C-alpha positions in Angstrom: 150.4 120.4 47.0 153.3 122.4 48.4 152.3 121.4 51.9 152.2 117.7 50.8 155.7 118.0 49.3 157.0 119.8 52.5 155.7 116.9 54.5 157.4 114.5 52.2 154.1 113.0 51.1 153.5 111.8 47.6 152.9 114.8 45.3 150.4 112.8 43.2 147.1 112.3 44.9 144.6 109.6 44.1 142.2 112.3 42.9 144.7 113.6 40.3 145.4 110.1 39.1 141.6 109.6 38.5 141.4 112.8 36.4 140.4 111.8 32.9 140.1 115.2 31.2 141.9 118.6 31.6 138.7 120.1 33.0 139.0 117.5 35.8 142.4 119.0 36.7 141.0 122.5 36.6 138.2 121.5 39.0 140.8 119.7 41.2 142.8 122.9 41.4 139.8 124.9 42.4 139.0 122.4 45.1 142.6 122.4 46.4 142.6 126.2 46.6 139.3 126.2 48.5 140.7 123.6 51.0 143.7 125.7 51.8 141.7 129.0 51.9 143.4 130.3 48.8 141.6 133.0 46.9 141.5 132.8 43.1 141.8 136.3 41.7 139.9 137.7 38.8 142.6 137.0 36.2 143.3 133.5 37.3 139.5 132.8 37.7 139.0 134.0 34.1 141.8 131.8 32.8 140.6 128.7 34.7 137.0 129.3 33.4 138.3 129.6 29.8 140.4 126.5 30.1 137.5 124.6 31.6 135.1 125.7 28.9 137.7 125.0 26.2 138.2 121.4 27.3 134.5 120.4 26.9 134.1 117.0 25.1 
């Protein structure tokens, strides 16, 4: 996202606009991190998993 902002591209992607639930945003964040080669540490991974499981319908 920071790269998009640096390039003066829209900060909101089509994928984020299509997100219907919070868990969709968590999944989108994981995908974004994977695309840029970012590593999700243990603490952040734990928190994302807890958020994802807590947002089940």
